[in-house]
C-alpha positions, -999 to +999 in steps of 0.1 A: +180+376-413+155+394-392+126+376-376+096+393-391+073+378-364+090+395-335+079+431-329+102+455-310+070+466-292+065+432-276+101+420-271+112+428-235+149+429-247+141+457-270+119+476-245+149+480-223+169+494-252+141+518-261+141+532-226+178+537-227+176+556-260+151+580-245+176+593-218+191+627-223+226+637-212+225+669-191+257+689-182+256+714-154+279+745-153+284+750-116+306+772-096+341+758-093+338+753-055+305+734-060+320+713-087+350+705-064+327+696-035+307+672-057+339+655-069+354+652-034+321+638-020+320+613-049+356+602-043+351+599-006+319+579-010+332+557-039+304+570-062+303+588-094+298+626-095+266+620-115+252+598-087+259+626-062+240+650-084+211+625-088+209+622-050+209+659-044+181+663-070+161+635-053+164+611-082+170+574-081+206+561-080+217+527-092+250+511-082+276+510-110+276+478-130+313+479-136+330+508-118+359+521-137+379+552-146+384+563-181+405+585-201+403+596-238+434+589-258+443+601-293+458+576-317+492+592-312+489+586-274+478+550-279+509+545-301+531+562-275+518+539-247+521+508-268+557+517-277+564+524-240+552+489-231+567+472-262+532+462-274+514+464-307+490+494-306+463+471-319+468+447-290+447+469-267+446+444-238+484+442-236+492+479-233+461+486-212+471+458-187+505+473-184+492+509-181+468+497-153+497+481-136+517+513-138+487+532-122+484+506-094+521+508-086+520+546-086+493+547-060+506+518-039+538+538-035+520+569-024 
């Protein structure tokens, strides 16, 4: 049941959500060498490429709340990974934990 007495205009929790909804995703098509330079600078500084671009444009930069790397997987790829790690595809934590361990081991051996 929704509390009819609480307005989204006066609730600080909702004000923050409204501000986030007003943001617009912008993608830049840059020369390949510029794109590479941004990615290299981001990797060297431990920041995201979007933070590098924000800095260059003179915009504010916030530290990441939970820094992480992501990859998009199809259902077929999820099933392949789960089978590789003998896990149920629906048990996301199990196969993701194993996949993360594989990535860690790969880079520890480099």
